PDB file of N, CA, C and O in Angstrom:
ATOM      1  N   UNK A   1      29.383-109.242 162.885  1.00  0.00           N
ATOM      2  CA  UNK A   1      27.345-109.699 162.421  1.00  0.00           C
ATOM      3  C   UNK A   1      27.549-110.807 161.907  1.00  0.00           C
ATOM      4  O   UNK A   1      28.693-111.132 162.224  1.00  0.00           O
ATOM      5  N   UNK A   2      27.025-111.682 161.207  1.00  0.00           N
ATOM      6  CA  UNK A   2      26.443-112.864 160.454  1.00  0.00           C
ATOM      7  C   UNK A   2      25.205-111.822 159.992  1.00  0.00           C
ATOM      8  O   UNK A   2      24.299-111.330 160.664  1.00  0.00           O
ATOM      9  N   UNK A   3      25.657-111.644 158.085  1.00  0.00           N
ATOM     10  CA  UNK A   3      23.423-111.348 157.363  1.00  0.00           C
ATOM     11  C   UNK A   3      22.239-112.662 158.173  1.00  0.00           C
ATOM     12  O   UNK A   3      22.032-113.790 158.620  1.00  0.00           O
ATOM     13  N   UNK A   4      21.777-111.249 157.836  1.00  0.00           N
ATOM     14  CA  UNK A   4      20.620-112.754 158.515  1.00  0.00           C
ATOM     15  C   UNK A   4      20.347-113.647 157.185  1.00  0.00           C
ATOM     16  O   UNK A   4      21.016-113.647 156.152  1.00  0.00           O
ATOM     17  N   UNK A   5      19.463-114.227 157.414  1.00  0.00           N
ATOM     18  CA  UNK A   5      19.916-115.755 155.600  1.00  0.00           C
ATOM     19  C   UNK A   5      18.785-115.443 154.620  1.00  0.00           C
ATOM     20  O   UNK A   5      18.733-116.057 153.554  1.00  0.00           O
ATOM     21  N   UNK A   6      17.413-114.041 155.098  1.00  0.00           N
ATOM     22  CA  UNK A   6      16.906-114.585 154.242  1.00  0.00           C
ATOM     23  C   UNK A   6      17.883-112.855 153.427  1.00  0.00           C
ATOM     24  O   UNK A   6      17.473-112.614 152.291  1.00  0.00           O
ATOM     25  N   UNK A   7      18.592-112.206 153.764  1.00  0.00           N
ATOM     26  CA  UNK A   7      19.234-111.593 152.822  1.00  0.00           C
ATOM     27  C   UNK A   7      20.021-111.887 151.992  1.00  0.00           C
ATOM     28  O   UNK A   7      20.072-111.056 151.085  1.00  0.00           O
ATOM     29  N   UNK A   8      21.346-113.564 151.782  1.00  0.00           N
ATOM     30  CA  UNK A   8      21.909-113.989 151.783  1.00  0.00           C
ATOM     31  C   UNK A   8      21.061-114.966 150.602  1.00  0.00           C
ATOM     32  O   UNK A   8      21.869-114.909 149.675  1.00  0.00           O
ATOM     33  N   UNK A   9      20.214-115.596 150.231  1.00  0.00           N
ATOM     34  CA  UNK A   9      19.009-115.985 149.148  1.00  0.00           C
ATOM     35  C   UNK A   9      18.907-114.273 149.329  1.00  0.00           C
ATOM     36  O   UNK A   9      20.034-113.779 149.381  1.00  0.00           O
ATOM     37  N   UNK A  10      18.090-113.533 149.408  1.00  0.00           N
ATOM     38  CA  UNK A  10      17.983-111.751 148.147  1.00  0.00           C
ATOM     39  C   UNK A  10      18.944-111.981 147.355  1.00  0.00           C
ATOM     40  O   UNK A  10      18.693-112.197 146.169  1.00  0.00           O
ATOM     41  N   UNK A  11      20.523-111.990 147.923  1.00  0.00           N
ATOM     42  CA  UNK A  11      21.274-110.813 147.343  1.00  0.00           C
ATOM     43  C   UNK A  11      21.674-112.503 146.600  1.00  0.00           C
ATOM     44  O   UNK A  11      22.658-112.286 145.892  1.00  0.00           O
ATOM     45  N   UNK A  12      21.377-113.727 146.517  1.00  0.00           N
ATOM     46  CA  UNK A  12      21.789-114.901 145.732  1.00  0.00           C
ATOM     47  C   UNK A  12      20.803-114.744 144.013  1.00  0.00           C
ATOM     48  O   UNK A  12      21.206-114.744 142.850  1.00  0.00           O
ATOM     49  N   UNK A  13      19.209-114.608 144.708  1.00  0.00           N
ATOM     50  CA  UNK A  13      18.286-114.613 143.169  1.00  0.00           C
ATOM     51  C   UNK A  13      18.246-113.229 142.803  1.00  0.00           C
ATOM     52  O   UNK A  13      17.792-112.554 141.879  1.00  0.00           O
ATOM     53  N   UNK A  14      18.719-113.098 143.587  1.00  0.00           N
ATOM     54  CA  UNK A  14      18.703-110.461 142.858  1.00  0.00           C
ATOM     55  C   UNK A  14      20.259-110.582 141.758  1.00  0.00           C
ATOM     56  O   UNK A  14      20.258-109.978 140.685  1.00  0.00           O
ATOM     57  N   UNK A  15      21.491-111.413 142.195  1.00  0.00           N
ATOM     58  CA  UNK A  15      21.876-111.745 141.209  1.00  0.00           C
ATOM     59  C   UNK A  15      21.588-113.392 139.429  1.00  0.00           C
ATOM     60  O   UNK A  15      22.021-113.851 138.372  1.00  0.00           O
ATOM     61  N   UNK A  16      21.170-113.416 139.857  1.00  0.00           N
ATOM     62  CA  UNK A  16      20.867-114.426 138.779  1.00  0.00           C
ATOM     63  C   UNK A  16      19.515-114.363 138.481  1.00  0.00           C
ATOM     64  O   UNK A  16      18.914-115.388 138.160  1.00  0.00           O
ATOM     65  N   UNK A  17      18.751-112.875 138.571  1.00  0.00           N
ATOM     66  CA  UNK A  17      18.104-113.039 137.893  1.00  0.00           C
ATOM     67  C   UNK A  17      18.544-111.209 136.813  1.00  0.00           C
ATOM     68  O   UNK A  17      18.417-110.809 135.656  1.00  0.00           O
ATOM     69  N   UNK A  18      19.036-110.705 138.051  1.00  0.00           N
ATOM     70  CA  UNK A  18      20.555-109.258 136.710  1.00  0.00           C
ATOM     71  C   UNK A  18      21.140-110.351 135.847  1.00  0.00           C
ATOM     72  O   UNK A  18      20.747-110.282 134.683  1.00  0.00           O
ATOM     73  N   UNK A  19      22.171-111.579 136.167  1.00  0.00           N
ATOM     74  CA  UNK A  19      22.393-112.052 134.507  1.00  0.00           C
ATOM     75  C   UNK A  19      21.791-112.456 133.298  1.00  0.00           C
ATOM     76  O   UNK A  19      22.265-112.328 132.170  1.00  0.00           O
ATOM     77  N   UNK A  20      20.002-113.278 133.826  1.00  0.00           N
ATOM     78  CA  UNK A  20      18.933-113.602 132.944  1.00  0.00           C
ATOM     79  C   UNK A  20      18.573-112.542 132.455  1.00  0.00           C
ATOM     80  O   UNK A  20      18.029-112.331 131.371  1.00  0.00           O
ATOM     81  N   UNK A  21      19.000-111.568 133.587  1.00  0.00           N
ATOM     82  CA  UNK A  21      18.422-109.877 132.840  1.00  0.00           C
ATOM     83  C   UNK A  21      19.403-109.659 131.217  1.00  0.00           C
ATOM     84  O   UNK A  21      18.836-109.418 130.151  1.00  0.00           O
ATOM     85  N   UNK A  22      20.617-109.778 131.331  1.00  0.00           N
ATOM     86  CA  UNK A  22      21.889-109.202 130.579  1.00  0.00           C
ATOM     87  C   UNK A  22      21.890-109.985 129.462  1.00  0.00           C
ATOM     88  O   UNK A  22      21.788-109.763 128.256  1.00  0.00           O
ATOM     89  N   UNK A  23      22.085-111.347 130.424  1.00  0.00           N
ATOM     90  CA  UNK A  23      21.473-112.717 129.004  1.00  0.00           C
ATOM     91  C   UNK A  23      20.783-111.904 127.672  1.00  0.00           C
ATOM     92  O   UNK A  23      20.940-111.445 126.540  1.00  0.00           O
ATOM     93  N   UNK A  24      19.735-112.180 129.013  1.00  0.00           N
ATOM     94  CA  UNK A  24      18.045-111.822 127.267  1.00  0.00           C
ATOM     95  C   UNK A  24      18.868-110.114 127.024  1.00  0.00           C
ATOM     96  O   UNK A  24      18.624-109.649 125.911  1.00  0.00           O
ATOM     97  N   UNK A  25      19.410-109.570 127.572  1.00  0.00           N
ATOM     98  CA  UNK A  25      19.625-108.576 126.186  1.00  0.00           C
ATOM     99  C   UNK A  25      20.904-108.556 125.215  1.00  0.00           C
ATOM    100  O   UNK A  25      20.788-108.246 124.030  1.00  0.00           O
ATOM    101  N   UNK A  26      21.870-108.832 125.672  1.00  0.00           N
ATOM    102  CA  UNK A  26      22.262-109.270 124.759  1.00  0.00           C
ATOM    103  C   UNK A  26      22.257-110.348 123.802  1.00  0.00           C
ATOM    104  O   UNK A  26      23.137-110.681 123.008  1.00  0.00           O
ATOM    105  N   UNK A  27      21.020-110.877 124.032  1.00  0.00           N
ATOM    106  CA  UNK A  27      20.711-112.089 123.236  1.00  0.00           C
ATOM    107  C   UNK A  27      19.443-110.927 122.068  1.00  0.00           C
ATOM    108  O   UNK A  27      19.419-110.922 120.837  1.00  0.00           O
ATOM    109  N   UNK A  28      18.896-110.410 122.660  1.00  0.00           N
ATOM    110  CA  UNK A  28      17.679-109.662 121.756  1.00  0.00           C
ATOM    111  C   UNK A  28      18.869-108.343 120.574  1.00  0.00           C
ATOM    112  O   UNK A  28      18.720-108.282 119.354  1.00  0.00           O
ATOM    113  N   UNK A  29      19.553-107.781 121.083  1.00  0.00           N
ATOM    114  CA  UNK A  29      20.799-106.935 120.882  1.00  0.00           C
ATOM    115  C   UNK A  29      20.946-108.125 119.105  1.00  0.00           C
ATOM    116  O   UNK A  29      20.275-108.233 118.078  1.00  0.00           O
ATOM    117  N   UNK A  30      22.229-108.772 119.665  1.00  0.00           N
ATOM    118  CA  UNK A  30      22.407-109.494 118.344  1.00  0.00           C
ATOM    119  C   UNK A  30      21.494-110.224 117.498  1.00  0.00           C
ATOM    120  O   UNK A  30      21.938-111.072 116.725  1.00  0.00           O
ATOM    121  N   UNK A  31      20.494-110.022 117.557  1.00  0.00           N
ATOM    122  CA  UNK A  31      19.373-111.487 117.390  1.00  0.00           C
ATOM    123  C   UNK A  31      19.089-110.631 115.793  1.00  0.00           C
ATOM    124  O   UNK A  31      19.155-109.401 115.811  1.00  0.00           O
ATOM    125  N   UNK A  32      18.824-111.244 114.656  1.00  0.00           N
ATOM    126  CA  UNK A  32      18.689-110.862 113.232  1.00  0.00           C
ATOM    127  C   UNK A  32      17.955-112.110 112.347  1.00  0.00           C
ATOM    128  O   UNK A  32      18.293-113.294 112.308  1.00  0.00           O
ATOM    129  N   UNK A  33      17.019-111.547 111.764  1.00  0.00           N
ATOM    130  CA  UNK A  33      16.507-112.269 110.442  1.00  0.00           C
ATOM    131  C   UNK A  33      17.555-113.192 109.805  1.00  0.00           C
ATOM    132  O   UNK A  33      18.678-113.072 109.315  1.00  0.00           O
ATOM    133  N   UNK A  34      16.660-114.176 110.043  1.00  0.00           N
ATOM    134  CA  UNK A  34      18.430-115.631 108.066  1.00  0.00           C
ATOM    135  C   UNK A  34      16.849-116.068 108.605  1.00  0.00           C
ATOM    136  O   UNK A  34      15.903-115.981 109.387  1.00  0.00           O
ATOM    137  N   UNK A  35      17.591-116.671 107.282  1.00  0.00           N
ATOM    138  CA  UNK A  35      16.362-117.968 105.785  1.00  0.00           C
ATOM    139  C   UNK A  35      18.174-119.187 106.624  1.00  0.00           C
ATOM    140  O   UNK A  35      19.331-118.933 106.960  1.00  0.00           O
ATOM    141  N   UNK A  36      17.439-120.182 106.572  1.00  0.00           N
ATOM    142  CA  UNK A  36      18.701-121.826 106.769  1.00  0.00           C
ATOM    143  C   UNK A  36      17.995-122.605 105.950  1.00  0.00           C
ATOM    144  O   UNK A  36      16.787-122.696 106.166  1.00  0.00           O
ATOM    145  N   UNK A  37      18.652-123.416 104.716  1.00  0.00           N
ATOM    146  CA  UNK A  37      18.532-124.262 104.131  1.00  0.00           C
ATOM    147  C   UNK A  37      18.774-125.515 103.964  1.00  0.00           C
ATOM    148  O   UNK A  37      19.879-125.838 103.527  1.00  0.00           O
ATOM    149  N   UNK A  38      17.983-126.317 104.214  1.00  0.00           N
ATOM    150  CA  UNK A  38      18.348-127.895 104.597  1.00  0.00           C
ATOM    151  C   UNK A  38      18.988-128.201 103.174  1.00  0.00           C
ATOM    152  O   UNK A  38      18.351-127.581 102.321  1.00  0.00           O
ATOM    153  N   UNK A  39      20.363-129.182 102.441  1.00  0.00           N
ATOM    154  CA  UNK A  39      20.567-129.903 101.509  1.00  0.00           C
ATOM    155  C   UNK A  39      19.838-130.928 101.840  1.00  0.00           C
ATOM    156  O   UNK A  39      19.209-130.842 102.895  1.00  0.00           O
ATOM    157  N   UNK A  40      19.695-132.563 100.766  1.00  0.00           N
ATOM    158  CA  UNK A  40      19.448-133.938 101.190  1.00  0.00           C
ATOM    159  C   UNK A  40      20.585-134.054 101.776  1.00  0.00           C
ATOM    160  O   UNK A  40      20.196-133.977 102.942  1.00  0.00           O
ATOM    161  N   UNK A  41      22.301-134.252 101.879  1.00  0.00           N
ATOM    162  CA  UNK A  41      23.595-134.077 102.225  1.00  0.00           C
ATOM    163  C   UNK A  41      23.588-134.577 103.429  1.00  0.00           C
ATOM    164  O   UNK A  41      24.009-135.648 103.867  1.00  0.00           O
ATOM    165  N   UNK A  42      22.758-133.173 104.206  1.00  0.00           N
ATOM    166  CA  UNK A  42      22.805-132.958 105.501  1.00  0.00           C
ATOM    167  C   UNK A  42      23.569-131.515 106.046  1.00  0.00           C
ATOM    168  O   UNK A  42      23.729-130.872 107.083  1.00  0.00           O
ATOM    169  N   UNK A  43      24.034-131.468 104.128  1.00  0.00           N
ATOM    170  CA  UNK A  43      24.946-130.012 105.352  1.00  0.00           C
ATOM    171  C   UNK A  43      23.456-129.105 105.716  1.00  0.00           C
ATOM    172  O   UNK A  43      22.282-129.457 105.605  1.00  0.00           O
ATOM    173  N   UNK A  44      24.008-127.922 106.148  1.00  0.00           N
ATOM    174  CA  UNK A  44      23.714-126.760 105.717  1.00  0.00           C
ATOM    175  C   UNK A  44      23.680-125.425 105.524  1.00  0.00           C
ATOM    176  O   UNK A  44      24.871-125.116 105.501  1.00  0.00           O
ATOM    177  N   UNK A  45      22.610-123.785 105.269  1.00  0.00           N
ATOM    178  CA  UNK A  45      23.372-122.992 105.266  1.00  0.00           C
ATOM    179  C   UNK A  45      22.642-121.870 104.837  1.00  0.00           C
ATOM    180  O   UNK A  45      21.790-121.772 103.954  1.00  0.00           O
ATOM    181  N   UNK A  46      23.175-120.938 105.705  1.00  0.00           N
ATOM    182  CA  UNK A  46      22.778-119.445 106.720  1.00  0.00           C
ATOM    183  C   UNK A  46      23.073-119.145 105.291  1.00  0.00           C
ATOM    184  O   UNK A  46      23.740-119.597 104.359  1.00  0.00           O
ATOM    185  N   UNK A  47      21.874-117.708 105.691  1.00  0.00           N
ATOM    186  CA  UNK A  47      21.605-116.376 105.226  1.00  0.00           C
ATOM    187  C   UNK A  47      21.485-115.588 105.334  1.00  0.00           C
ATOM    188  O   UNK A  47      21.159-115.523 106.520  1.00  0.00           O
ATOM    189  N   UNK A  48      21.475-113.963 104.678  1.00  0.00           N
ATOM    190  CA  UNK A  48      21.204-113.082 106.339  1.00  0.00           C
ATOM    191  C   UNK A  48      20.019-112.728 105.288  1.00  0.00           C
ATOM    192  O   UNK A  48      19.971-113.044 104.099  1.00  0.00           O
ATOM    193  N   UNK A  49      18.975-111.910 106.127  1.00  0.00           N
ATOM    194  CA  UNK A  49      17.187-111.213 105.737  1.00  0.00           C
ATOM    195  C   UNK A  49      18.093-109.810 105.042  1.00  0.00           C
ATOM    196  O   UNK A  49      17.402-108.872 104.646  1.00  0.00           O
ATOM    197  N   UNK A  50      19.400-109.719 104.930  1.00  0.00           N
ATOM    198  CA  UNK A  50      19.873-107.988 104.288  1.00  0.00           C
ATOM    199  C   UNK A  50      20.500-108.452 103.089  1.00  0.00           C
ATOM    200  O   UNK A  50      20.683-107.638 102.184  1.00  0.00           O
ATOM    201  N   UNK A  51      21.149-110.626 102.834  1.00  0.00           N
ATOM    202  CA  UNK A  51      21.958-110.865 101.403  1.00  0.00           C
ATOM    203  C   UNK A  51      21.049-110.440 100.207  1.00  0.00           C
ATOM    204  O   UNK A  51      19.940-109.985 100.488  1.00  0.00           O
ATOM    205  N   UNK A  52      21.430-110.553  98.855  1.00  0.00           N
ATOM    206  CA  UNK A  52      20.245-111.101  98.323  1.00  0.00           C
ATOM    207  C   UNK A  52      20.042-112.450  98.430  1.00  0.00           C
ATOM    208  O   UNK A  52      18.999-113.007  98.086  1.00  0.00           O
ATOM    209  N   UNK A  53      20.942-112.965  98.868  1.00  0.00           N
ATOM    210  CA  UNK A  53      19.711-114.704  98.546  1.00  0.00           C
ATOM    211  C   UNK A  53      18.908-114.388  99.900  1.00  0.00           C
ATOM    212  O   UNK A  53      17.722-114.614  99.658  1.00  0.00           O
ATOM    213  N   UNK A  54      19.035-114.047 100.955  1.00  0.00           N
ATOM    214  CA  UNK A  54      17.893-114.166 102.096  1.00  0.00           C
ATOM    215  C   UNK A  54      16.958-113.169 101.357  1.00  0.00           C
ATOM    216  O   UNK A  54      15.762-113.446 101.441  1.00  0.00           O
ATOM    217  N   UNK A  55      17.235-112.240 100.765  1.00  0.00           N
ATOM    218  CA  UNK A  55      15.540-111.992 101.087  1.00  0.00           C
ATOM    219  C   UNK A  55      15.301-111.693  99.588  1.00  0.00           C
ATOM    220  O   UNK A  55      15.035-110.589  99.113  1.00  0.00           O
ATOM    221  N   UNK A  56      15.445-112.896  98.905  1.00  0.00           N
ATOM    222  CA  UNK A  56      15.131-113.542  97.425  1.00  0.00           C
ATOM    223  C   UNK A  56      13.632-114.955  97.970  1.00  0.00           C
ATOM    224  O   UNK A  56      12.576-115.424  97.545  1.00  0.00           O
ATOM    225  N   UNK A  57      15.062-115.098  99.743  1.00  0.00           N
ATOM    226  CA  UNK A  57      14.089-116.522 100.360  1.00  0.00           C
ATOM    227  C   UNK A  57      12.998-116.380 101.233  1.00  0.00           C
ATOM    228  O   UNK A  57      12.196-117.200 101.680  1.00  0.00           O
ATOM    229  N   UNK A  58      13.190-114.659 101.444  1.00  0.00           N
ATOM    230  CA  UNK A  58      11.505-114.139 102.365  1.00  0.00           C
ATOM    231  C   UNK A  58      10.969-113.925 101.933  1.00  0.00           C
ATOM    232  O   UNK A  58       9.864-113.824 102.468  1.00  0.00           O
ATOM    233  N   UNK A  59      11.104-113.556 100.280  1.00  0.00           N
ATOM    234  CA  UNK A  59      10.083-113.143  99.451  1.00  0.00           C
ATOM    235  C   UNK A  59       9.125-114.546  99.232  1.00  0.00           C
ATOM    236  O   UNK A  59       7.969-114.634  99.643  1.00  0.00           O
ATOM    237  N   UNK A  60       9.943-115.750  98.408  1.00  0.00           N
ATOM    238  CA  UNK A  60       9.799-116.994  97.667  1.00  0.00           C
ATOM    239  C   UNK A  60       8.655-117.587  99.826  1.00  0.00           C
ATOM    240  O   UNK A  60       7.529-118.085  99.808  1.00  0.00           O
ATOM    241  N   UNK A  61       9.547-117.255 101.375  1.00  0.00           N
ATOM    242  CA  UNK A  61       8.519-117.586 101.837  1.00  0.00           C
ATOM    243  C   UNK A  61       7.501-116.702 102.071  1.00  0.00           C
ATOM    244  O   UNK A  61       6.641-117.073 102.869  1.00  0.00           O
ATOM    245  N   UNK A  62       7.383-115.563 101.540  1.00  0.00           N
ATOM    246  CA  UNK A  62       5.982-115.320 102.050  1.00  0.00           C
ATOM    247  C   UNK A  62       5.452-115.219 101.166  1.00  0.00           C
ATOM    248  O   UNK A  62       5.322-114.000 101.053  1.00  0.00           O
ATOM    249  N   UNK A  63       4.899-115.768 100.187  1.00  0.00           N
ATOM    250  CA  UNK A  63       4.429-115.668  98.903  1.00  0.00           C
ATOM    251  C   UNK A  63       3.958-117.614  99.155  1.00  0.00           C
ATOM    252  O   UNK A  63       2.874-118.040  98.756  1.00  0.00           O
ATOM    253  N   UNK A  64       4.826-118.374  99.742  1.00  0.00           N
ATOM    254  CA  UNK A  64       4.561-119.632 100.272  1.00  0.00           C
ATOM    255  C   UNK A  64       3.295-119.507 101.348  1.00  0.00           C
ATOM    256  O   UNK A  64       2.168-119.919 101.076  1.00  0.00           O
ATOM    257  N   UNK A  65       3.637-118.902 102.559  1.00  0.00           N
ATOM    258  CA  UNK A  65       2.721-118.986 103.362  1.00  0.00           C
ATOM    259  C   UNK A  65       1.237-118.257 102.769  1.00  0.00           C
ATOM    260  O   UNK A  65       0.129-118.742 102.537  1.00  0.00           O
ATOM    261  N   UNK A  66       1.619-117.293 102.686  1.00  0.00           N
ATOM    262  CA  UNK A  66       0.122-116.969 101.476  1.00  0.00           C
ATOM    263  C   UNK A  66      -0.512-117.458 101.624  1.00  0.00           C
ATOM    264  O   UNK A  66      -1.431-117.546 102.438  1.00  0.00           O
ATOM    265  N   UNK A  67       0.199-118.431  99.990  1.00  0.00           N
ATOM    266  CA  UNK A  67      -0.919-119.542  99.174  1.00  0.00           C
ATOM    267  C   UNK A  67      -1.243-121.153 100.361  1.00  0.00           C
ATOM    268  O   UNK A  67      -2.294-121.754 100.135  1.00  0.00           O
ATOM    269  N   UNK A  68      -0.569-121.555 101.201  1.00  0.00           N
ATOM    270  CA  UNK A  68      -1.295-122.320 102.905  1.00  0.00           C
ATOM    271  C   UNK A  68      -2.076-121.802 103.145  1.00  0.00           C
ATOM    272  O   UNK A  68      -3.049-122.499 103.433  1.00  0.00           O
ATOM    273  N   UNK A  69      -2.231-120.650 103.203  1.00  0.00           N
ATOM    274  CA  UNK A  69      -3.050-119.978 104.317  1.00  0.00           C
ATOM    275  C   UNK A  69      -4.557-119.497 103.639  1.00  0.00           C
ATOM    276  O   UNK A  69      -5.464-119.027 104.326  1.00  0.00           O
ATOM    277  N   UNK A  70      -4.654-119.735 101.973  1.00  0.00           N
ATOM    278  CA  UNK A  70      -6.337-119.770 101.332  1.00  0.00           C
ATOM    279  C   UNK A  70      -6.358-121.068 101.043  1.00  0.00           C
ATOM    280  O   UNK A  70      -5.677-121.806 100.331  1.00  0.00           O
ATOM    281  N   UNK A  71      -7.349-121.203 101.794  1.00  0.00           N
ATOM    282  CA  UNK A  71      -8.362-122.038 101.808  1.00  0.00           C
ATOM    283  C   UNK A  71      -9.396-122.424 101.211  1.00  0.00           C
ATOM    284  O   UNK A  71     -10.191-122.313 102.145  1.00  0.00           O
ATOM    285  N   UNK A  72     -10.032-122.817 100.314  1.00  0.00           N
ATOM    286  CA  UNK A  72     -11.429-123.099  99.949  1.00  0.00           C
ATOM    287  C   UNK A  72     -12.390-122.808 100.927  1.00  0.00           C
ATOM    288  O   UNK A  72     -12.156-123.484 101.929  1.00  0.00           O
ATOM    289  N   UNK A  73     -13.234-122.189 101.041  1.00  0.00           N
ATOM    290  CA  UNK A  73     -14.834-122.019 101.843  1.00  0.00           C
ATOM    291  C   UNK A  73     -15.199-123.367 101.246  1.00  0.00           C
ATOM    292  O   UNK A  73     -15.286-123.917 100.148  1.00  0.00           O
ATOM    293  N   UNK A  74     -15.440-123.722 103.104  1.00  0.00           N
ATOM    294  CA  UNK A  74     -17.123-125.627 102.939  1.00  0.00           C
ATOM    295  C   UNK A  74     -18.266-124.691 102.729  1.00  0.00           C
ATOM    296  O   UNK A  74     -19.406-125.132 102.580  1.00  0.00           O
TER     297      UNK A  74
END
């Protein structure tokens, strides 16, 4: 006896949802903060947040955001 059509559709959707959930779990586990520098010649370099250069870049960017956020009151 053939399965009911709605069950086939439900199984297919459930399979896609399971795959999407697994993808999001893998992405969350592997996602780490990093800083990417772009150079004028088109080259780029990634620096991990826990490296010495990465820590300096994060500190400098935090200071830039802080300064940019201070606007004179009108």
